[in-house]
C-alpha positions as CSV (number, residue, x, y, z in Angstrom):
1,P,93.3,110.4,81.9
2,L,92.2,106.7,81.6
3,K,89.1,105.7,83.4
4,R,86.6,102.9,83.1
5,D,83.4,103.6,81.1
6,L,84.8,106.8,79.5
7,F,82.8,106.0,76.4
8,E,79.0,105.3,76.3
9,Y,78.0,102.2,74.5
10,N,75.7,102.7,71.6
11,H,72.9,100.2,72.1
12,I,71.4,100.9,68.7
13,R,74.5,100.0,66.7
14,W,75.8,97.6,69.4
15,N,79.2,99.1,69.4
16,Y,81.2,102.0,70.7
17,T,80.9,104.9,68.1
18,Q,82.7,107.9,69.4
19,F,85.6,107.7,66.9
20,G,83.6,105.9,64.2
21,N,84.2,108.7,61.7
22,C,87.9,109.3,62.5
23,E,89.8,107.4,59.9
24,H,93.0,109.4,60.7
25,L,93.1,108.5,64.4
26,V,96.2,106.6,64.7
27,T,97.7,107.6,68.1
28,V,96.6,107.9,71.6
29,D,98.4,110.1,74.3
30,I,97.6,109.7,77.9
31,V,97.3,113.2,79.5
32,G,98.5,113.3,83.0
33,G,100.2,109.9,82.9
34,M,99.4,106.6,84.7
35,C,101.9,106.8,87.6
36,V,103.9,104.1,86.1
37,A,107.1,105.3,87.7
38,S,105.5,104.6,91.1
39,L,105.4,101.0,90.5
40,H,107.4,98.9,92.8
41,M,109.4,96.7,90.3
42,E,111.1,97.6,87.2
43,S,109.6,94.7,85.4
44,W,106.2,96.1,86.2
45,R,107.0,99.5,84.9
46,T,108.4,98.0,81.7
47,K,105.4,95.8,81.1
48,M,103.1,98.8,81.8
49,E,104.9,101.0,79.4
50,E,104.7,98.3,76.7
51,K,100.9,97.8,77.4
52,I,100.3,101.7,77.2
53,S,102.3,102.1,74.0
54,R,100.7,99.0,72.4
55,I,97.5,101.0,71.3
56,N,99.6,103.2,68.9
57,Q,100.9,100.1,67.1
58,V,97.2,98.6,66.8
59,L,95.4,101.8,65.8
60,P,96.9,102.4,62.3
61,G,95.7,99.0,61.2
62,T,92.3,99.2,62.8
63,E,89.1,99.6,60.7
64,Q,87.6,103.1,61.2
65,G,84.3,101.8,62.7
66,D,86.3,99.7,65.3
67,K,88.6,102.3,66.7
68,T,86.5,103.3,69.6
69,A,85.9,99.7,70.8
70,I,89.6,98.9,70.4
71,I,90.5,102.0,72.5
72,Q,87.9,101.1,75.1
73,H,89.2,97.5,75.4
74,W,92.8,98.8,75.6
75,M,91.9,101.2,78.4
76,V,90.2,98.5,80.5
77,S,93.2,96.3,80.0
78,V,95.7,99.0,81.0
79,L,93.6,99.8,84.1
80,N,93.1,96.2,85.1
81,K,96.9,95.5,84.8
82,M,97.7,98.6,86.9
83,D,95.2,97.5,89.5
84,R,96.8,94.1,89.7
85,Y,100.3,95.6,90.2
86,K,99.0,98.0,92.9
87,A,97.3,95.2,94.8
88,E,100.5,93.1,94.5
89,H,102.5,96.0,95.7
90,H,100.1,96.5,98.7
91,R,100.6,92.8,99.5
92,Y,104.4,93.2,99.5
93,V,104.3,96.2,101.6
94,K,101.9,94.4,104.2
95,E,104.1,91.4,104.3
96,G,107.3,93.4,104.6
């Protein structure tokens, strides 16, 4: 599952290095899902599915040493978007 701070930052190399030697890493699968189906609006679900699948379009063209940083940035982006949609959903429920 996705979570913030999943990867430790390498302060010696000033980068995330967990996948630095994985030249064949070209896809990421989310185990356990993100509960996208629970989102209130279909447009939110569609945007989240696009955001989640985006990493698999980016990774094949990413330099080997940058893969971990790209994945870390993508995870934070996905989690932030999901948090925004959840907060908006709670506002709708509260107003309704």
